VEXLOKOL-591167 format. One record per residue (C-alpha): x, z, y; residue in three letters. Coordinates in nm, 4 decimals, always signed. Example, Ala and Ser with C-alpha at 12.3 -4.5 7.8 and 13.67 -1.06 7.14 Angstrom:
{{+1.2300,+0.7800,-0.4500},'ALA'} {{+1.3670,+0.7140,-0.1060},'SER'} 
END
This chain:
{{-0.0203,-2.9799,-1.8058},'UNK'} {{+0.2380,-3.0837,-2.0148},'UNK'} {{+0.4677,-2.8644,-2.2607},'UNK'} {{+0.7674,-2.8572,-2.0475},'UNK'} {{+0.5237,-2.7464,-1.7518},'UNK'} {{+0.3699,-2.4370,-1.9622},'UNK'} {{+0.6700,-2.3493,-2.0077},'UNK'} {{+0.8129,-2.3669,-1.6974},'UNK'} {{+0.4929,-2.1781,-1.5170},'UNK'} {{+0.5098,-1.8686,-1.7753},'UNK'} {{+0.9120,-1.8333,-1.6851},'UNK'} {{+0.7941,-1.8552,-1.2881},'UNK'} {{+0.5500,-1.5698,-1.3842},'UNK'} {{+0.7605,-1.3320,-1.6015},'UNK'} {{+1.0432,-1.4277,-1.3317},'UNK'} {{+0.8434,-1.2967,-1.0348},'UNK'} {{+0.7208,-0.9861,-1.2107},'UNK'} {{+1.0737,-0.9175,-1.2710},'UNK'} {{+1.1691,-0.9725,-0.9129},'UNK'} {{+0.8591,-0.7351,-0.8139},'UNK'} {{+0.9492,-0.4424,-1.0273},'UNK'} {{+1.3014,-0.4797,-0.9138},'UNK'} {{+1.2093,-0.4588,-0.5192},'UNK'} {{+0.9384,-0.1325,-0.5980},'UNK'} {{+1.2256,-0.0098,-0.7523},'UNK'} {{+1.4305,-0.0472,-0.4287},'UNK'} {{+1.1513,+0.1346,-0.2439},'UNK'} {{+1.1490,+0.4201,-0.5468},'UNK'} {{+1.4862,+0.4977,-0.4313},'UNK'} {{+1.4678,+0.5003,-0.1064},'UNK'} {{+1.1542,+0.6944,-0.1120},'UNK'} {{+1.4172,+0.9410,-0.3635},'UNK'} {{+1.6888,+0.9589,-0.1474},'UNK'} {{+1.4005,+1.0870,+0.1280},'UNK'} {{+1.2545,+1.3248,-0.1207},'UNK'} {{+1.5695,+1.4950,-0.1972},'UNK'} {{+1.6262,+1.6154,+0.1800},'UNK'} {{+1.3171,+1.8831,+0.0988},'UNK'} {{+1.3611,+1.9188,-0.2428},'UNK'} {{+1.1402,+1.7714,-0.3824},'UNK'} {{+1.0762,+1.4800,-0.6242},'UNK'} {{+0.7895,+1.2975,-0.7077},'UNK'} {{+0.7460,+1.2847,-1.0893},'UNK'} {{+0.7784,+0.9495,-1.3552},'UNK'} {{+0.8478,+0.7812,-0.9580},'UNK'} {{+1.0487,+0.4974,-1.1034},'UNK'} {{+0.8348,+0.3670,-1.3799},'UNK'} {{+0.5428,+0.3952,-1.1713},'UNK'} {{+0.7233,+0.1947,-0.9474},'UNK'} {{+0.8345,-0.0457,-1.1793},'UNK'} {{+0.4473,-0.1396,-1.3028},'UNK'} {{+0.3378,-0.1212,-0.9618},'UNK'} {{+0.5931,-0.4112,-0.9023},'UNK'} {{+0.5647,-0.6149,-1.2272},'UNK'} {{+0.1964,-0.5645,-1.1924},'UNK'} {{+0.2562,-0.7258,-0.8235},'UNK'} {{+0.5264,-0.9804,-0.8982},'UNK'} {{+0.2871,-1.1195,-1.2259},'UNK'} {{-0.0524,-1.1654,-0.9511},'UNK'} {{+0.1818,-1.3113,-0.7533},'UNK'} {{+0.3336,-1.5736,-0.9916},'UNK'} {{-0.0030,-1.6314,-1.1368},'UNK'} {{-0.1238,-1.7386,-0.7971},'UNK'} {{+0.1515,-1.9514,-0.7472},'UNK'} {{+0.1517,-2.1451,-1.0943},'UNK'} {{-0.2085,-2.1674,-1.0570},'UNK'} {{-0.1818,-2.3649,-0.6988},'UNK'} {{+0.0679,-2.5889,-0.8897},'UNK'} {{-0.1620,-2.6324,-1.1842},'UNK'} {{-0.4473,-2.7760,-0.9631},'UNK'} {{-0.2244,-3.0983,-0.9077},'UNK'} {{-0.3830,-3.1909,-0.6523},'UNK'} {{-0.2412,-3.3887,-0.2779},'UNK'} {{-0.3095,-3.0968,-0.0285},'UNK'} {{-0.1544,-3.0906,+0.3211},'UNK'} {{+0.0440,-2.8033,+0.4851},'UNK'} {{-0.2273,-2.6423,+0.6139},'UNK'} {{-0.4050,-2.5644,+0.2884},'UNK'} {{-0.0634,-2.4068,+0.1163},'UNK'} {{-0.1043,-2.1848,+0.4338},'UNK'} {{-0.4372,-2.1054,+0.3301},'UNK'} {{-0.3716,-2.0419,+0.0016},'UNK'} {{-0.0232,-1.8318,+0.0629},'UNK'} {{-0.2786,-1.6058,+0.2047},'UNK'} {{-0.3819,-1.4736,-0.1109},'UNK'} {{+0.0478,-1.3817,-0.1845},'UNK'} {{+0.0476,-1.2336,+0.1334},'UNK'} {{-0.2419,-0.9958,+0.0574},'UNK'} {{-0.1204,-0.9129,-0.3390},'UNK'} {{+0.2637,-0.9027,-0.1989},'UNK'} {{+0.1331,-0.6060,+0.0416},'UNK'} {{-0.1466,-0.3731,-0.1506},'UNK'} {{+0.1136,-0.3923,-0.4232},'UNK'} {{+0.3617,-0.1746,-0.1466},'UNK'} {{+0.0513,+0.0081,-0.0333},'UNK'} {{-0.0307,+0.1282,-0.3385},'UNK'} {{+0.2721,+0.2298,-0.4059},'UNK'} {{+0.2227,+0.4584,-0.1311},'UNK'} {{-0.0792,+0.5813,-0.2145},'UNK'} {{+0.0090,+0.6726,-0.5668},'UNK'} {{+0.3242,+0.8997,-0.4364},'UNK'} {{+0.1250,+1.0855,-0.1703},'UNK'} {{-0.1149,+1.1678,-0.4175},'UNK'} {{+0.1028,+1.2857,-0.6398},'UNK'} {{+0.2868,+1.5198,-0.3866},'UNK'} {{-0.0261,+1.6512,-0.3152},'UNK'} {{-0.1470,+1.7001,-0.7075},'UNK'} {{+0.1498,+1.9184,-0.7337},'UNK'} {{+0.0802,+2.1291,-0.4076},'UNK'} {{-0.2883,+2.1716,-0.4738},'UNK'} {{-0.1885,+2.2828,-0.8370},'UNK'} {{+0.0525,+2.4945,-0.6837},'UNK'} {{-0.2640,+2.6989,-0.5299},'UNK'} {{-0.4506,+2.6408,-0.8169},'UNK'} {{-0.1875,+2.8790,-1.0540},'UNK'} {{-0.0411,+3.0919,-0.8587},'UNK'} {{-0.2852,+3.1520,-0.5548},'UNK'} {{-0.0483,+3.0678,-0.2848},'UNK'} {{+0.2618,+2.7952,-0.2799},'UNK'} {{+0.4992,+2.7193,-0.5871},'UNK'} {{+0.8608,+2.6582,-0.6771},'UNK'} {{+0.9896,+2.3243,-0.6258},'UNK'} {{+0.6958,+2.2185,-0.3790},'UNK'} {{+0.6766,+2.1647,-0.0045},'UNK'} {{+0.4859,+2.4944,+0.0403},'UNK'} {{+0.7510,+2.6705,-0.1159},'UNK'} {{+0.9943,+2.5360,+0.0407},'UNK'} {{+0.8095,+2.6407,+0.3761},'UNK'} {{+0.7261,+2.9733,+0.2709},'UNK'} {{+1.0995,+3.0468,+0.1947},'UNK'} {{+1.2353,+2.9086,+0.5467},'UNK'} {{+0.9309,+3.1227,+0.6798},'UNK'} {{+1.1617,+3.4200,+0.5624},'UNK'} {{+1.4311,+3.2855,+0.7131},'UNK'} {{+1.2737,+3.2884,+1.0524},'UNK'} {{+1.1490,+3.6103,+0.9933},'UNK'} {{+1.4633,+3.8053,+0.9707},'UNK'} {{+1.5887,+3.6299,+1.2957},'UNK'} {{+1.2719,+3.6150,+1.5109},'UNK'} {{+1.1236,+3.9797,+1.5612},'UNK'} {{+0.8564,+3.8766,+1.8457},'UNK'} {{+0.5385,+3.7067,+1.6770},'UNK'} {{+0.5240,+3.4144,+1.9556},'UNK'} {{+0.8569,+3.3121,+1.8554},'UNK'} {{+0.8156,+3.3289,+1.4775},'UNK'} {{+0.4644,+3.1559,+1.4859},'UNK'} {{+0.6271,+2.9136,+1.7527},'UNK'} {{+0.9043,+2.8687,+1.4558},'UNK'} {{+0.7056,+2.8178,+1.1679},'UNK'} {{+0.4697,+2.5309,+1.3180},'UNK'} {{+0.7942,+2.3260,+1.4040},'UNK'} {{+0.8723,+2.3945,+1.0127},'UNK'} {{+0.4931,+2.2976,+0.9466},'UNK'} {{+0.4884,+2.0664,+1.1151},'UNK'} {{+0.7656,+1.8979,+0.9271},'UNK'} {{+0.6766,+1.9212,+0.5657},'UNK'} {{+0.3342,+1.7915,+0.6848},'UNK'} {{+0.5322,+1.4932,+0.7969},'UNK'} {{+0.6721,+1.4022,+0.4711},'UNK'} {{+0.4082,+1.3269,+0.3225},'UNK'} {{+0.1495,+1.2396,+0.5982},'UNK'} {{+0.3667,+1.0258,+0.7981},'UNK'} {{+0.4135,+0.7680,+0.5081},'UNK'} {{+0.0368,+0.7912,+0.5211},'UNK'} {{-0.0070,+0.7226,+0.8732},'UNK'} {{+0.1708,+0.4183,+0.8264},'UNK'} {{-0.0220,+0.2679,+0.5911},'UNK'} {{-0.2867,+0.3094,+0.8007},'UNK'} {{-0.1862,+0.0979,+1.0548},'UNK'} {{-0.0228,-0.1415,+0.7796},'UNK'} {{-0.3338,-0.1764,+0.5811},'UNK'} {{-0.4786,-0.3566,+0.9241},'UNK'} {{-0.2432,-0.6392,+0.8470},'UNK'} {{-0.4550,-0.7152,+0.5418},'UNK'} {{-0.7989,-0.8872,+0.6587},'UNK'} {{-0.5624,-1.0704,+0.8944},'UNK'} {{-0.4021,-1.2091,+0.6069},'UNK'} {{-0.7549,-1.3018,+0.4730},'UNK'} {{-0.8058,-1.4518,+0.8172},'UNK'} {{-0.5428,-1.6858,+0.8024},'UNK'} {{-0.6721,-1.8069,+0.5422},'UNK'} {{-0.9438,-1.8669,+0.6936},'UNK'} {{-0.8467,-2.0249,+0.9837},'UNK'} {{-0.6808,-2.2639,+0.7980},'UNK'} {{-0.9930,-2.3929,+0.5848},'UNK'} {{-1.2017,-2.4505,+0.9519},'UNK'} {{-0.8853,-2.6519,+1.0281},'UNK'} {{-0.9327,-2.8376,+0.6818},'UNK'} {{-1.3353,-2.8918,+0.7630},'UNK'} {{-1.2756,-3.0191,+1.1088},'UNK'} {{-0.9905,-3.2771,+0.9982},'UNK'} {{-1.2286,-3.3745,+0.6901},'UNK'} {{-1.5117,-3.3632,+0.9817},'UNK'} {{-1.3296,-3.6161,+1.1844},'UNK'} {{-1.2548,-3.8336,+0.8886},'UNK'} {{-1.6490,-3.9799,+0.8935},'UNK'} {{-1.6339,-4.3170,+1.0115},'UNK'} {{-1.9019,-4.5017,+0.7265},'UNK'} {{-2.1847,-4.3636,+0.5883},'UNK'} {{-2.0306,-4.4298,+0.2256},'UNK'} {{-1.7603,-4.1970,+0.3045},'UNK'} {{-2.0006,-3.9045,+0.3963},'UNK'} {{-2.0240,-3.7946,+0.0810},'UNK'} {{-1.6969,-3.7887,-0.0503},'UNK'} {{-1.5946,-3.5857,+0.2985},'UNK'} {{-1.8396,-3.4239,+0.2934},'UNK'} {{-1.6826,-3.2614,-0.0615},'UNK'} {{-1.3468,-3.2621,+0.1132},'UNK'} {{-1.5239,-3.0089,+0.4042},'UNK'} {{-1.6958,-2.7828,+0.1405},'UNK'} {{-1.3198,-2.7168,-0.0390},'UNK'} {{-1.2503,-2.6039,+0.3376},'UNK'} {{-1.5253,-2.3371,+0.3464},'UNK'} {{-1.4535,-2.2042,+0.0142},'UNK'} {{-1.0708,-2.1766,+0.1108},'UNK'} {{-1.2286,-2.0022,+0.4484},'UNK'} {{-1.4494,-1.7560,+0.3633},'UNK'} {{-1.3029,-1.6923,+0.0084},'UNK'} {{-0.9783,-1.5558,+0.1487},'UNK'} {{-1.1635,-1.3136,+0.4274},'UNK'} {{-1.3089,-1.1703,+0.1071},'UNK'} {{-1.0616,-1.0891,-0.0822},'UNK'} {{-0.8450,-0.9507,+0.2486},'UNK'} {{-1.1695,-0.7488,+0.3255},'UNK'} {{-1.2274,-0.6363,-0.0384},'UNK'} {{-0.8508,-0.5010,-0.0853},'UNK'} {{-0.8795,-0.3427,+0.2578},'UNK'} {{-1.2123,-0.1264,+0.2011},'UNK'} {{-1.0642,+0.0821,-0.0787},'UNK'} {{-0.7072,+0.1074,+0.0042},'UNK'} {{-0.8061,+0.2008,+0.3806},'UNK'} {{-1.0356,+0.5359,+0.1785},'UNK'} {{-0.8047,+0.6357,-0.0552},'UNK'} {{-0.5972,+0.6503,+0.2573},'UNK'} {{-0.8816,+0.8424,+0.4058},'UNK'} {{-0.9465,+1.0804,+0.1026},'UNK'} {{-0.5463,+1.1662,+0.0531},'UNK'} {{-0.5269,+1.2211,+0.4792},'UNK'} {{-0.8331,+1.4592,+0.4571},'UNK'} {{-0.6292,+1.6651,+0.2025},'UNK'} {{-0.3143,+1.7140,+0.3611},'UNK'} {{-0.5262,+1.8275,+0.6496},'UNK'} {{-0.7142,+2.1529,+0.3845},'UNK'} {{-0.3716,+2.1881,+0.2483},'UNK'} {{-0.1993,+2.2536,+0.6263},'UNK'} {{-0.5226,+2.5210,+0.6997},'UNK'} {{-0.4478,+2.6933,+0.3358},'UNK'} {{-0.0804,+2.7132,+0.4508},'UNK'} {{-0.1699,+2.8679,+0.7926},'UNK'} {{-0.4129,+3.0883,+0.5926},'UNK'} {{-0.1347,+3.2191,+0.3426},'UNK'} {{+0.0746,+3.2734,+0.6303},'UNK'} {{-0.1634,+3.5200,+0.7730},'UNK'} {{-0.2448,+3.7118,+0.5237},'UNK'} {{+0.0698,+3.7158,+0.2934},'UNK'} {{+0.3217,+3.7309,+0.5460},'UNK'} {{+0.1556,+3.9632,+0.7965},'UNK'} {{+0.1330,+3.7300,+1.0898},'UNK'} 
END
């Protein structure tokens, strides 16, 4: 590779990092606008989003430069298979931002419970208690009050629960991105196998088939290794949301006299 190629590769990686950071900052802005509706805000969200986006972009740019640097004459099928790595990296960055955002919300809620033995100010729990007190002035009967409070509780839990449920649904795509590379790798193997027509070319074709086999299994492995820890983190956060919801309901019975 020439110096010009090296410089071009470095610039491509840096440009990818900047692009990834800008995109994640845009997503952070959308999250911030939604949080503002409920009077909450994720601390350092712009820095977190910018960092995750930059790292994701650098990984994607590095993958592109690496594949281009191999300087191999390959067909469209193999390029599609390699593109599965880019899809996995891009999707993982977005999922990671959601996990971090929800995790910070839960950490703040749980810390407020530890410090105040109940919902604190500037938290979803504090907002719910304020709504509950307004409802008590409007409804005299317990059944009406409980029904209205359950609606408020469901709405506030949905603020952090909905992104997490959407993330769990979208996480399923990660293994399929890996399967994309698997299909491409198998197609390459089948194509090379069809080219065996003389004994002298057998070893050359088998070598090419091995490349397709590596692509097939490696992309699947990367997709699964990315999916499993993200899915486990999402499951843990959902359990914490359920525990927090139980704590809110218990606080209503104990502190509000319901």
